[in-house]
N, C-alpha and C positions, 0 to 999 in steps of 0.2 A: 745061063746066067749064073748058076751057081758055081762057085769056085770051091766050094770046101765045107766041111761040116765039123762042128766042135762042140765039146760038152762046156758048161759053163761051171768054173772053179770057184769057190769061196775064197777070196785072198786071207779074210780075216782066218780062216781054217787053217790057212797055210801060215800063220805068223806075221801076215804082212798087212796090218791095220791100217798104213798110213800112205796114202797115195800122193804123188805130186808129179806136175807137171816141169820139166827142168829146161828153161830156154838156154840155149846156148850158141855162142858165136865163136868161129874158127878162124884161122888164118894161118897161110895165105888161102885164099879161096880157090883150090884147083880141084881138080876131078880126084888126083890121087890122097889130098888131105880129106874130102868128103867120103870118099869110098872108106879110107882107113878108120875116120871116126864112127862110120856106120858100124863096119866090121867090130870095132873095140867096143863099143855102147851095147851091140847085140850079145855079146859074149859075156856081158856081166850079168849074174843071176837075177839081181834087183831090178833089171831093166824089161820093160813090159813090150814097148814098142819105141820105133824111132822113126821121126816124120823130118823128112828135109823138106825146108819152108824158104820163102823169099819174104823178104821185109827186113827189119833191124836185127832179126834172130836168125841163124843158118838151121838150127835144129829146134825141134821140140823132142824131149825123151819123157817118155812116160815110166815113173819108176813106182814099186810098191815095197815097202820097208816095216819093218816091226814098229816102228816109234820114231817121233821126230829128233831125237838123239841119234838114231841109226841113219836118218836122212842126212844129218849135218856130217856125221862120220863118214857116209859113201860120198858126199861132196868133197870132203877135204881129202879122202884117200885115192878116190879114182877119178877126180876131175881137176882139184886145184894143181897138181903137178904136171899135167899134160901140157907141152910145149905148144901144141895147136890149138888150145883152147884159151881164147882172150878174153873170155866174159863169159859168165853165167849167172842166173838167178833161179831162184825155185818158185811155184806157186802150188801150195799144199791144195790138195782135192778135197772139198767138204763131202761133196755128195757127187754121184754119177748116175746119169741115166741114158739109156740107150735104146733107140727102136729096136723092135726085133723084127718088125717086116718094113723092108725097103719097097716102096711103090716106083714103078718106073714114071717119068716125068713126060710130059707132053712135048712132041716136038716143036 
């Protein structure tokens, strides 16, 4: 059941006080484009995680940056010029809580 072990890092101590979820749409929808975007996004230091999702968006990208101005710069410099990205929007995260213990569900 345990797939790893990690330390909890203070994003504020790393000068990453603003977190956001970026909702990203890419085209054309193909394995090559999806895999290429995942690899690109995960190579960016601001990115914490990438989710491939179904629905109106193709990806949710979790980022942490120093401030709102840094978020805007990140979006303009790293996303707006990419050919495969046809749309994106951001949702600033005000608070984040996470369960420390995950219990199995009854079958």
